[in-house]
C-alpha positions in Angstrom: 5.4 -15.4 3.0 8.1 -18.0 3.7 11.4 -16.3 4.4 13.3 -19.4 3.1 11.9 -18.6 -0.4 13.4 -15.1 -0.5 17.0 -14.1 -1.3 19.0 -12.5 1.5 18.3 -8.9 0.6 14.5 -9.5 0.4 14.6 -11.5 3.7 16.5 -8.6 5.3 13.9 -6.2 4.2 11.0 -8.3 5.6 12.8 -8.9 8.9 13.8 -5.2 9.2 10.2 -4.0 8.5 8.8 -6.1 11.3 11.4 -4.6 13.7 10.8 -1.1 12.5 7.0 -1.6 12.8 7.4 -2.9 16.4 10.1 -0.7 17.7 10.2 2.3 15.4 13.2 3.4 13.3 15.1 5.0 16.1 14.5 2.2 18.5 15.8 -0.5 16.1 19.5 -1.0 16.0 21.7 -2.8 13.5 22.4 -5.3 16.3 18.6 -6.0 16.6 18.4 -6.6 12.8 21.5 -8.9 12.8 20.1 -10.9 15.7 16.7 -11.3 14.0 18.5 -12.4 10.8 20.9 -14.8 12.6 23.8 -12.9 10.9 26.8 -10.9 12.0 26.6 -7.1 12.1 29.3 -7.0 9.5 27.2 -9.1 7.1 24.3 -6.7 7.5 26.6 -3.8 6.6 27.8 -5.9 3.6 24.3 -6.2 2.2 22.9 -2.8 3.1 25.7 -0.5 4.2 23.8 0.9 7.2 20.5 0.9 9.0 19.4 3.6 6.6 20.3 1.3 3.7 18.1 -1.5 5.2 15.2 1.0 5.6 15.6 2.2 2.0 15.6 -1.3 0.7 12.3 -2.0 2.6 10.8 1.2 1.5 11.6 0.5 -2.2 10.2 -2.9 -1.9 6.9 -1.6 -0.4 6.6 1.1 -3.2 7.4 -1.3 -6.0 4.8 -3.9 -4.8 2.1 -1.3 -4.5 2.8 0.4 -7.8 2.7 -3.0 -9.6 -0.8 -3.6 -8.1 -2.1 -0.1 -9.1 -0.6 -0.1 -12.6 -2.0 -3.5 -13.3 -5.5 -2.3 -12.6 -5.0 1.0 -14.4 -4.1 -1.0 -17.6 -7.3 -3.1 -17.5 -9.7 -2.6 -20.4 -12.6 -1.7 -18.2 -14.7 1.5 -17.6 -12.9 3.9 -15.4 -15.4 3.7 -12.6 -14.9 -0.1 -12.4 -11.1 0.4 -12.5 -11.1 2.9 -9.7 -13.2 0.6 -7.5 -10.9 -2.4 -8.2 -7.9 -0.1 -7.6 -9.2 0.9 -4.2 -10.0 -2.7 -3.4 -6.5 -3.9 -4.4 -4.9 -1.1 -2.5 -6.7 -2.2 0.6 -5.9 -5.9 -0.1 -2.2 -4.9 -0.5 -2.3 -3.3 3.0 -4.1 -6.3 4.6 -1.8 -8.9 3.0 1.4 -7.0 3.6 0.5 -5.1 6.7 3.9 -4.5 8.3 5.4 -3.6 4.9 2.5 -1.3 4.0 2.7 0.5 7.4 6.1 1.8 6.4 4.2 4.6 4.5 2.1 5.8 7.4 3.6 5.1 10.8 5.9 7.5 12.5 9.1 5.9 11.0 9.4 8.6 8.4 9.8 11.3 11.0 13.2 9.8 12.0 14.8 8.9 8.7 17.1 10.8 6.3 16.1 13.4 3.8 16.9 10.9 1.1 14.2 8.5 2.4 11.7 11.3 2.9 12.2 12.5 -0.6 11.9 9.0 -2.0 8.7 8.5 0.0 7.3 11.9 -1.1 8.0 11.2 -4.8 6.5 7.7 -4.5 3.3 9.1 -3.0 3.1 11.6 -5.9 3.4 8.7 -8.3 0.6 6.8 -6.5 -1.5 10.0 -6.6 -0.9 10.3 -10.3 -2.3 6.8 -11.0 -5.5 7.6 -9.1 -5.8 11.0 -10.7 -5.7 9.5 -14.1 -8.7 7.4 -13.3 -10.6 10.2 -11.7 -10.0 12.5 -14.6 -11.5 9.9 -16.9 -14.5 9.6 -14.6 -14.8 13.4 -14.3 -15.0 13.7 -18.1 -18.2 11.7 -18.1 -19.8 14.4 -15.8 -20.6 11.8 -13.2 -18.8 13.7 -10.4 -19.5 17.2 -11.5 -19.0 19.7 -8.8 -16.8 17.5 -6.6 -13.1 18.2 -6.1 -11.1 15.3 -7.4 -8.0 16.0 -5.3 -10.1 16.2 -2.1 -11.7 12.8 -3.0 -8.3 11.2 -3.6 -6.8 12.5 -0.4 -9.9 11.3 1.4 -9.4 7.8 0.0 -5.7 7.9 1.0 -6.6 9.0 4.5 -9.0 6.0 5.0 -6.4 3.6 3.6 -3.7 5.0 5.8 -5.9 4.5 8.9 -6.7 1.0 7.7 -3.0 0.3 7.7 -2.8 1.5 11.3 -5.7 -0.4 12.8 -6.0 -3.6 10.7 -4.3 -6.6 12.2 -4.5 -10.2 10.8 -6.4 -12.4 13.2 -8.4 -9.6 14.7 -12.1 -9.2 15.3 -12.8 -8.8 11.6 -11.7 -11.2 9.0 -9.5 -9.9 6.2 -12.4 -9.8 3.7 -14.8 -8.2 6.2 -12.3 -5.5 7.1 -11.6 -4.8 3.4 -15.3 -4.8 2.6 -16.2 -2.4 5.3 -13.3 0.0 4.4 -14.2 -0.2 0.7 -17.9 0.5 1.4 -17.0 3.5 3.6 -14.7 4.9 0.9 -17.2 4.3 -1.9 -20.1 6.0 -0.1 -18.0 8.8 1.1 -16.5 9.5 -2.3 -19.5 8.8 -4.6 -22.6 8.7 -2.3 -25.5 10.5 -3.9 -24.1 10.4 -7.4 -25.0 8.1 -10.3 -21.8 6.2 -9.5 -23.6 4.3 -6.8 -25.0 2.3 -9.6 -21.5 0.8 -10.0 -21.8 -1.2 -6.8 -21.5 -4.5 -8.5 -18.1 -4.7 -10.0 -15.8 -7.7 -10.8 -13.9 -6.9 -7.6 -16.9 -7.8 -5.5 -18.4 -10.4 -7.8 -15.4 -12.7 -8.1 -12.7 -11.1 -5.9 -9.7 -9.3 -7.3 -7.6 -12.4 -6.7 -9.0 -13.5 -10.0 -7.4 -10.5 -11.6 -3.9 -11.0 -10.2 -1.1 -9.8 -12.5 1.1 -12.4 -14.1 4.5 -12.4 -12.5 7.3 -11.5 -14.9 
């Protein structure tokens, strides 16, 4: 992502997330953000009001990007089992392609921020859960996962994705696609192994890559 192509508020969010990711919320000062932006402290306050305001802007951006990805897949006219696999794959791809931004959900930053940011994060996670739950409810109606607890499956998926956000680093031992493929395979076998849903291994997401299903920008 080229910072020159972003407006000042977006650029501020990108720069701040990098600092928060490296130094933590408490360890990052407005002075640090201003220096990284090449701006005065007063200009940072003009755009965001406070360090908390900068963080909230970054958090909102992270949430909106992820929800756009998940909603796009949820609206596809495909069988629910195919949609859920594409959804997990796109969720992992979002984390891999926006690693520092995605980590704002899972690293220790949220332990230090205000109750407003915590509430926003909690409500956003409920919204993400609801999107997944809708797909799993449709799958459950087919009887394909009879006897399995849907909530436990979804939280298990989130747990793996959260750890993926922690350990995946671009340029590491695994390529982006290798890392996504291994995480997706682990999630799929853990969630559906031993059920008839293993027959859904070949989906559009694997056959042609979910890049071919990118939503059209408004």
